[in-house]
C-alpha positions in Angstrom: 17.1 -64.0 -47.4 18.9 -66.2 -45.0 17.3 -67.7 -41.9 18.9 -65.4 -39.3 17.7 -62.3 -41.2 14.2 -63.7 -41.5 14.1 -64.4 -37.8 15.4 -61.0 -37.0 12.6 -59.3 -38.9 10.0 -61.7 -37.6 10.6 -60.8 -34.0 9.5 -57.1 -34.2 6.5 -58.1 -36.4 5.5 -60.8 -34.0 5.8 -58.4 -31.1 3.6 -55.7 -32.7 0.9 -58.1 -33.7 0.7 -59.6 -30.2 0.5 -56.4 -28.2 -3.1 -56.9 -27.4 -5.9 -54.4 -27.0 -4.7 -52.9 -23.7 -1.4 -51.7 -25.3 -3.3 -49.6 -27.8 -6.2 -48.6 -25.6 -7.3 -45.4 -24.0 -7.0 -45.6 -20.2 -10.0 -44.3 -18.2 -9.4 -43.6 -14.6 -12.5 -43.7 -12.3 -12.2 -42.1 -8.9 -14.1 -43.8 -6.1 -16.2 -41.4 -4.0 -17.1 -42.9 -0.6 -20.5 -42.0 0.9 -20.7 -40.2 4.2 -21.8 -43.4 5.9 -19.1 -45.6 4.4 -16.7 -47.4 6.6 -13.0 -47.4 5.7 -12.0 -49.9 3.1 -13.0 -48.5 -0.3 -10.6 -48.6 -3.2 -9.1 -45.3 -4.3 -9.7 -45.8 -8.0 -10.8 -48.2 -10.7 -9.4 -48.5 -14.3 -11.2 -49.1 -17.6 -9.7 -49.3 -21.1 -11.3 -48.6 -24.5 -9.9 -49.3 -27.9 -11.4 -48.0 -31.2 -12.0 -50.8 -33.7 -10.6 -50.4 -37.2 -12.7 -48.1 -39.4 -15.7 -49.5 -41.1 -17.6 -47.4 -43.6 -20.8 -45.9 -42.1 -20.0 -46.5 -38.5 -17.5 -47.0 -35.7 -17.2 -49.3 -32.7 -15.2 -49.1 -29.5 -14.2 -52.2 -27.4 -13.9 -51.7 -23.7 -13.3 -53.4 -20.3 -13.2 -52.4 -16.7 -10.9 -54.1 -14.1 -13.8 -54.9 -11.7 -12.2 -58.2 -10.6 -9.8 -56.1 -8.6 -12.5 -55.5 -6.1 -15.2 -58.2 -6.8 -15.7 -61.9 -7.6 -18.5 -63.8 -9.3 -19.2 -61.0 -11.7 -21.9 -61.5 -14.3 -24.2 -59.5 -16.6 -27.3 -58.6 -14.6 -29.3 -56.3 -16.9 -29.2 -55.3 -20.6 -31.1 -53.1 -23.0 -30.1 -51.2 -26.1 -28.5 -48.3 -24.2 -27.3 -49.7 -20.8 -25.7 -52.8 -19.4 -25.0 -53.6 -15.8 -22.6 -56.2 -14.4 -22.9 -57.2 -10.7 -20.3 -58.9 -8.6 -19.7 -59.8 -4.9 -17.2 -57.4 -3.2 -14.0 -59.0 -2.0 -13.8 -59.1 1.9 -11.5 -56.1 2.1 -14.2 -53.9 0.4 -17.3 -55.5 1.9 -18.2 -52.5 4.0 -17.5 -49.9 1.3 -20.4 -47.7 0.2 -19.3 -45.6 -2.8 -19.7 -44.6 -6.4 -17.2 -44.1 -9.2 -17.0 -42.3 -12.5 -14.5 -41.3 -15.2 -12.3 -38.4 -14.1 -9.5 -38.7 -16.8 -8.8 -40.3 -20.2 -5.2 -41.0 -20.9 -4.2 -38.6 -18.1 -6.3 -35.7 -19.4 -9.3 -34.4 -17.4 -12.6 -35.8 -18.5 -15.3 -33.2 -18.7 -18.1 -35.1 -20.3 -20.9 -37.4 -19.1 -19.3 -40.5 -17.3 -20.8 -43.3 -19.4 -18.8 -45.8 -17.3 -19.9 -45.8 -13.7 -19.6 -48.1 -10.6 -21.8 -48.4 -7.6 -20.4 -50.1 -4.5 -22.9 -51.0 -1.8 -24.6 -53.8 0.2 -21.6 -56.1 -0.5 -21.9 -55.7 -4.3 -20.1 -53.9 -7.0 -22.2 -52.8 -10.0 -20.4 -51.6 -13.2 -22.7 -49.7 -15.5 -22.1 -48.8 -19.1 -24.7 -46.3 -20.1 -25.0 -44.7 -23.5 -27.9 -42.5 -22.5 -27.2 -39.0 -23.8 -24.0 -40.2 -25.7 -24.4 -38.9 -29.2 -22.7 -40.2 -32.3 -21.5 -37.7 -35.0 -24.9 -37.9 -36.8 -27.0 -37.0 -33.7 -28.1 -40.6 -32.9 -27.7 -42.3 -29.5 -24.7 -44.6 -29.4 -25.7 -48.2 -28.8 -24.2 -51.2 -27.0 -23.3 -53.9 -29.6 -21.8 -56.5 -27.3 -21.6 -57.2 -23.5 -20.0 -60.1 -21.8 -17.1 -61.3 -19.6 -13.5 -62.2 -20.3 -10.8 -63.1 -17.8 -13.2 -62.2 -15.0 -13.8 -58.6 -16.1 -16.8 -57.0 -17.8 -16.2 -56.4 -21.6 -18.2 -54.4 -24.1 -18.4 -53.0 -27.6 -20.4 -49.8 -28.2 -20.7 -47.7 -31.4 -22.6 -45.5 -33.7 -22.8 -44.0 -37.1 -20.4 -41.6 -38.6 
């Protein structure tokens, strides 16, 4: 094969392998619900993404992130146990007076009817993102667990999974 044909075939392959997790992820829209006492200045929605990891015999895992840095700075992991992780950040000035909560309302544009295992609390100048596996069953009837929690590019990241 000559060099020009090799380069021509390498471009699509390179593009596909570098799409990143967000390109193949499920998009979770979280609607922000202001409290009755809240002043103006709450965001309308937040967005999270989740990507199923390649199949591994005996279990599954899902990587996720929420775009919390859109409304907060200095975000870090504040609390962790086997089933829940909470990240806390300082609200940006334009959202400092917001008092609200947020939960999943749609996945990939389809109405979400289940338990919102990704939630956000906005109050007292802070944003708290909560990933909570309480009541989230895997196919074998066990509670799903959080495998990883951390930060990347200023946003909360996680991996949760269970048995299949």
